[in-house]
C-alpha positions in Angstrom: 0.0 0.0 0.0 1.2 3.5 -0.8 0.3 6.2 1.6 0.6 9.6 0.1 2.2 12.5 2.0 -1.2 14.3 2.4 -2.8 11.4 4.4 -4.5 12.9 7.5 -4.5 9.6 9.4 -8.2 10.0 9.9 -8.8 6.2 10.3 -11.6 5.9 7.6 -9.6 3.1 5.9 -9.1 1.2 9.2 -12.8 1.5 10.0 -13.9 -0.2 6.7 -11.2 -2.9 6.3 -13.2 -6.2 6.4 -10.2 -8.1 7.7 -9.1 -5.4 10.3 -5.7 -5.2 8.7 -5.1 -1.4 9.1 -4.1 0.3 12.3 -3.6 4.1 12.8 -0.8 4.9 15.2 -0.1 8.6 15.7 1.0 9.7 12.2 1.4 6.3 10.6 -0.8 3.7 9.0 0.2 0.1 9.7 -1.0 -2.5 7.1 -0.8 -6.2 7.4 -0.4 -6.7 3.7 0.4 -10.4 3.9 -3.3 -11.0 4.8 -4.7 -8.4 2.4 -7.1 -9.8 -0.3 -6.9 -6.7 -2.5 -10.5 -5.7 -2.0 -9.5 -2.0 -2.3 -12.2 -0.9 0.1 -9.7 1.2 2.0 -8.6 3.0 -1.2 -12.2 3.7 -2.2 -13.3 5.1 1.1 -10.3 7.5 1.6 -11.9 11.0 1.6 -8.7 12.7 0.1 -7.5 9.8 -2.1 -4.3 9.4 -0.1 -4.1 5.6 -0.5 -3.0 3.7 -3.6 -2.5 0.0 -4.2 1.0 -1.0 -5.3 
């Protein structure tokens, strides 16, 4: 997952991940990409398009 510089770490992506693979810690997003099934729900819900699939 690519997190753009303008990410606000709002947590919207973490809230919609069906597998709970995203965690917001201070000014960082932590992804467990090994378990990700590429549903792209996190990318779609980002209000400022700060996420991008690799």
